[in-house]
C-alpha positions as CSV (number, residue, x, y, z in Angstrom):
1,M,51.9,1.0,-29.7
2,D,48.7,0.4,-31.5
3,T,48.5,3.0,-34.1
4,E,46.0,0.9,-36.3
5,K,43.5,1.3,-33.5
6,F,44.2,4.9,-33.1
7,L,43.7,5.5,-36.9
8,A,40.4,3.7,-36.6
9,V,39.1,5.9,-33.7
10,T,40.0,8.9,-35.4
11,K,38.4,7.9,-38.7
12,K,35.3,7.3,-36.9
13,L,35.7,10.4,-34.9
14,H,36.2,12.4,-38.2
15,S,33.2,10.8,-39.9
16,K,30.9,12.0,-37.0
17,K,28.8,14.9,-38.1
18,K,27.5,16.2,-34.7
19,G,29.8,18.1,-32.6
20,K,32.5,18.3,-35.4
21,T,34.2,21.5,-34.6
22,E,34.2,20.6,-30.7
23,E,35.9,17.2,-31.5
24,L,38.3,19.1,-33.9
25,E,39.3,21.5,-31.3
26,K,39.9,18.9,-28.8
27,F,42.1,16.8,-31.3
28,K,43.9,20.0,-32.1
29,K,44.8,20.2,-28.2
30,L,46.0,16.7,-28.6
31,F,48.1,17.2,-31.5
32,E,49.7,20.3,-30.0
33,R,50.7,18.1,-26.9
34,F,52.1,15.6,-29.6
35,H,54.1,18.4,-31.4
36,L,55.6,19.6,-28.0
37,I,56.7,15.9,-27.3
38,N,58.0,15.4,-30.7
39,R,59.1,18.7,-31.7
40,A,62.6,17.5,-32.7
41,Y,61.1,14.8,-35.1
42,L,58.1,16.7,-36.3
43,D,58.8,19.8,-38.9
44,K,56.8,22.8,-38.1
45,E,55.3,23.0,-41.7
46,I,53.9,19.8,-41.3
47,F,52.5,20.5,-38.1
48,K,50.6,23.6,-39.5
49,K,49.5,21.9,-42.6
50,A,48.1,18.9,-40.6
51,Q,45.8,21.1,-38.8
52,E,43.2,21.1,-41.4
53,S,41.5,18.1,-40.2
54,I,41.6,15.3,-37.8
55,L,42.5,12.4,-40.2
56,S,45.6,14.6,-41.2
57,M,46.7,15.3,-37.9
58,A,46.2,11.6,-37.0
59,E,48.3,10.5,-40.1
60,V,51.1,13.0,-39.2
61,M,51.1,11.3,-35.8
62,V,51.1,7.8,-36.8
63,N,54.0,8.5,-39.5
64,T,56.1,10.2,-36.8
65,I,55.7,7.5,-34.3
66,Q,56.5,5.0,-37.0
67,S,59.6,6.8,-38.1
68,I,60.8,7.0,-34.5
69,D,60.1,3.3,-34.1
70,E,62.4,2.6,-37.3
71,E,65.1,4.6,-36.0
72,I,64.9,3.0,-32.6
73,V,65.0,-0.3,-34.4
74,R,68.1,0.7,-36.5
75,L,70.0,2.0,-33.3
76,R,69.3,-1.2,-31.4
77,N,70.4,-3.4,-34.2
78,K,73.7,-1.5,-34.7
79,G,76.4,-3.4,-33.2
80,R,79.1,-0.9,-31.7
81,K,77.4,2.2,-30.7
82,Q,79.0,5.8,-30.3
83,P,78.2,7.4,-27.1
84,F,76.0,9.9,-28.7
85,E,74.0,7.1,-30.3
86,V,73.4,5.5,-26.9
87,V,72.0,9.0,-25.9
88,E,70.0,9.5,-28.9
89,L,68.4,6.0,-28.7
90,A,67.6,6.9,-24.8
91,E,65.8,9.8,-26.0
92,L,64.0,8.2,-28.8
93,Q,62.7,5.7,-26.3
94,K,61.5,8.3,-23.9
95,V,59.7,10.1,-26.5
96,Q,58.1,7.1,-27.7
97,K,57.0,6.3,-24.4
98,R,55.5,9.6,-23.9
99,N,53.7,9.1,-27.3
100,E,52.3,5.8,-26.0
101,M,51.0,7.4,-22.9
102,L,49.3,10.1,-24.9
103,L,47.7,7.6,-27.6
104,R,46.5,5.4,-24.3
105,E,44.7,8.5,-22.9
106,F,43.2,9.5,-26.2
107,E,42.0,5.8,-26.7
108,G,40.8,5.8,-23.1
109,R,38.4,8.7,-23.6
110,H,37.2,7.7,-27.0
111,L,36.7,3.8,-26.5
112,S,33.1,4.1,-26.9
113,I,33.4,5.1,-30.4
114,L,34.6,1.8,-31.6
């Protein structure tokens, strides 16, 4: 998942003066969808605090994605897995696939910014 590209797009989006409130509202909707997908991994307080700006929401999204990636790697590298760990790994991979699709959708709509 290309989180660096995502951050670059959101930084440019944040720096745009024209239509800033409209873009913020659109990004809030994206962030809400992200929160629904990642509600087990994204604290409600952090979710509410991050809604102040596009950059803060993007950073929370990237941090969440990176922490899920780290957990996936940890579980994959573990030798003998308990049954609950196998289920957890499958769930994490499913969530990460949805995150990937969400970011691709966003990047597809905002590719012209780069």
